[in-house]
Steps between C-alpha positions, in 0.01 A plus 500: 500500500374845607636444853830369363445156655535341155674604183285510182674196351447306824131587496478387137667166578262450792200579281612248239564236767161537669316520169664173394406338833144627460478352152621161626248506783232599248576199283478276807162649596377457142606135503306447823185685395445626145711591199293820474718630781789522251346769278366688802848494651660597169288815487605583853869444429480713183327782684747488787803483272402789275337718766819687590745382232656835416360814337287293259339306783126457544509730803645794312317447172161562657407133558603473864145527633373224274805287584445506877125452454570188298776360722372581849129492426383275219783247470533440872130419536486299177813303591372413846164392356662286231734326745203400718251411224737386221323726247493878441182702535382856439349513849821576696602745226177697536493490879864609522436829320408704814823401676696547178381860474614574853840352417525736203417778747816424699718528191314803367557702816871421485518607134281803566742619766792452256346667193760776474797267544369236259408757235843666516661163426263422214314226689126472437266376767122527495532775763741705286276456195194615694658787690431606856127583492394202288711277725276603790189387308675179399593431862139556605389244242760246615404514868122543474410286196584176689210566739256553214623181333445296816144632525452416131635147543276441804168625363500490118629154397305182563213373291569752223875440481747217455706650781372399846434775751751577771384407851323790670759476778746661257322829562713506815758679286292813561654508847823615334335799329613746771861413414431566131345840578790589730746413222308703246504797736880469519515499121280811476723686750822395327606859425452618857846521665347390829387173337809441286612198701156341467527505121855362506376207710175454303630190321540328837156621609353362177672167566334499844163561333564210264592273792187580702271485195649166389473339843135605527438377145653160577309481830180555303575214261610245763153418646368411153810295410473291815129428464 
């Protein structure tokens, strides 16, 4: 729509079409695996439908961060688990939190960059509610907390918890820490004209961090799942 390749009404029709196809596929998957998939899918469809549905959407009422965390973090992991095991579990929900936080980081940077424009139109994002300086602290939490959570999940659960420990191989995510620090440095230097382009492209850089972190995280789980 922004590049004039589609008109808004064409984009809306396409969204309705693909949502309907997704729902039909979801019912088929539920029939082949577990009916729990239906309510998991329903939450995803609701979040996707109301995320950007006008000025009263989740995105512009301050719930965008939670919405993407739920849809792209928790529900994706829970849905995949339920399809393969036929029953939901808290385990994929808990273990998906580190990746979910990084996904929020991608959205937050985008909203952070657009604070002035969103605020002038009356749209509320978490970034606009926090302001510039607090958004920096929030970004730091979103990109560094996942590493602390992985360490927590590796060392603290076990005999004293109902949640099994993550395989120690998952500590491989630490290899992506230099990317996180580089991104945080770009965020700190956001007001420096020399680094202006780095901040504009920080959402893409955060997506790269999420990709590398997630691949290392999955690689750490695979040896245990195949044993």
